[in-house]
C-alpha positions in Angstrom: -27.8 27.6 -34.8 -26.1 24.2 -35.2 -29.5 22.9 -36.4 -29.4 25.4 -39.3 -25.9 24.3 -40.3 -27.0 20.7 -40.4 -30.1 21.5 -42.4 -28.0 23.4 -45.0 -25.5 20.6 -45.1 -28.2 18.1 -45.8 -29.6 20.4 -48.5 -26.2 20.5 -50.1 -25.8 16.8 -50.1 -29.2 16.2 -51.7 -28.5 18.9 -54.3 -25.1 17.4 -55.1 -26.7 13.9 -55.5 -29.3 15.3 -57.9 -26.7 17.2 -59.9 -27.4 20.8 -58.9 -23.8 21.9 -58.5 -24.4 25.6 -58.0 -27.1 25.1 -55.4 -25.0 22.5 -53.6 -22.0 24.8 -53.5 -24.1 27.7 -52.2 -25.8 25.6 -49.5 -22.4 24.1 -48.4 -20.9 27.5 -48.1 -23.8 28.8 -46.0 -23.5 25.7 -43.8 -19.8 26.4 -43.3 -20.4 30.0 -42.3 -23.2 29.1 -39.9 -21.1 26.3 -38.3 -18.1 28.7 -37.8 -20.4 31.3 -36.2 -21.8 28.5 -33.9 -18.3 27.4 -32.9 -17.3 31.0 -32.1 -20.4 31.7 -30.0 -20.1 28.3 -28.2 -16.5 29.1 -27.2 -17.4 32.6 -26.2 -20.3 31.4 -24.0 -18.1 28.8 -22.5 -15.5 31.4 -21.4 -17.8 34.2 -20.5 -20.5 32.1 -18.9 -18.3 30.7 -16.2 -18.2 34.0 -14.3 -21.9 33.7 -13.2 
């Protein structure tokens, strides 16, 4: 999942450099959402994975 966040972040940077503002904003927001989901799942697996 972190891989997808990085991919969308790179797409946002490339789109911003080329001048596509709307596409860059969309890709950046998708990258933010995926990164937050990754952090939540990583913390949850850290706490709940210790019981096994």
